[in-house]
C-alpha positions as a printed Julia matrix, in Angstrom:
100×3 Matrix{Float64}:
 -11.75   16.46   26.42
 -10.81   15.12   22.98
  -7.67   13.02   22.75
  -5.7    14.4    19.78
  -2.89   11.87   19.61
  -4.88    9.11   17.76
  -6.35   11.73   15.41
  -2.94   13.1    14.49
  -1.48    9.63   13.97
  -4.26    8.6    11.6
  -4.22    4.95   10.51
  -0.47    4.5    10.96
  -1.06    2.33   14.02
  -2.82   -0.19   11.76
   0.11   -0.35    9.36
   3.09   -2.6     9.77
   6.35   -1.07    8.69
   9.35   -2.85    7.18
  12.55   -3.02    9.19
  15.53   -0.91    8.15
  17.42   -4.05    7.13
  14.62   -5.12    4.76
  14.41   -1.6     3.3
  18.17   -1.55    2.66
  18.16   -5.05    1.12
  15.21   -4.09   -1.08
  17.02   -0.99   -2.33
  20.16   -3.0    -3.11
  18.18   -5.74   -4.9
  16.37   -3.11   -7.01
  19.61   -1.23   -7.84
  18.26    1.85   -6.02
  15.46    2.21   -8.6
  11.65    2.11   -8.55
  10.37   -1.45   -9.01
   7.78   -0.3   -11.59
   9.25    2.52  -13.72
  12.92    1.84  -12.85
  13.59    5.53  -12.21
  16.55    6.03   -9.89
  16.03    7.46   -6.42
  17.59   10.83   -5.53
  17.41   13.31   -2.69
  14.25   14.72   -4.28
  12.72   11.37   -5.31
  12.73    9.23   -2.19
  11.53    5.63   -2.11
   8.19    4.58   -0.7
   8.3     1.04    0.66
   5.21   -0.87   -0.35
   3.71   -4.24    0.55
   3.29   -6.31   -2.62
   0.65   -8.67   -1.21
  -1.18   -7.54    1.92
   0.14   -5.63    4.9
   0.36   -8.58    7.27
   3.6    -9.93    5.77
   6.68   -7.81    6.41
   9.12  -10.23    4.81
  11.72   -9.31    2.21
   9.73  -11.07   -0.52
   6.72   -8.8     0.15
   8.63   -5.49    0.03
   9.19   -3.24   -2.95
  10.54    0.28   -3.26
   8.46    2.57   -5.46
   8.81    6.18   -6.53
   6.03    8.41   -5.14
   4.28    8.58   -8.52
   4.17    4.79   -9.06
   3.14    4.24   -5.44
   0.25    6.67   -5.84
  -0.86    5.08   -9.13
  -0.7     1.59   -7.62
  -2.76    2.69   -4.61
  -5.37    4.42   -6.77
  -5.74    1.32   -8.96
  -6.02   -0.97   -5.92
  -8.65    1.29   -4.37
 -10.65    1.31   -7.62
 -10.54   -2.48   -7.81
 -11.64   -2.81   -4.18
 -14.52   -0.36   -4.71
 -15.58   -2.29   -7.82
 -15.55   -5.59   -5.88
 -17.58   -4.07   -3.04
 -20.12   -2.69   -5.5
 -20.44   -6.11   -7.16
 -20.9    -7.77   -3.75
 -23.62   -5.3    -2.73
 -25.37   -5.7    -6.1
 -25.34   -9.5    -5.72
 -26.79   -9.24   -2.23
 -29.59   -6.93   -3.41
 -30.51   -9.26   -6.28
 -30.53  -12.39   -4.14
 -32.35  -10.91   -1.14
 -35.9   -12.19   -0.79
 -38.34  -10.04    1.09
 -40.87  -11.91    3.15
């Protein structure tokens, strides 16, 4: 029998979430606006809380509130950069590999 619970949860178990206090402090520090485009949050435009540098650090200094559009753009750009780095690494390995 297939266990559905991990499938339905996806990768959320790997993510560390910010505490409510950090989310509230972040919103206050950013004047309830997106940290990138500075658009104000509303009932329809809710904040996404994003790690600035790596997901291991859940401190206030590593938290930013982004609008959904900026969060998506940031994620897409980060994924492109990571794919580019992986491609460069694999290319360097192929060039430097000596076959005996």
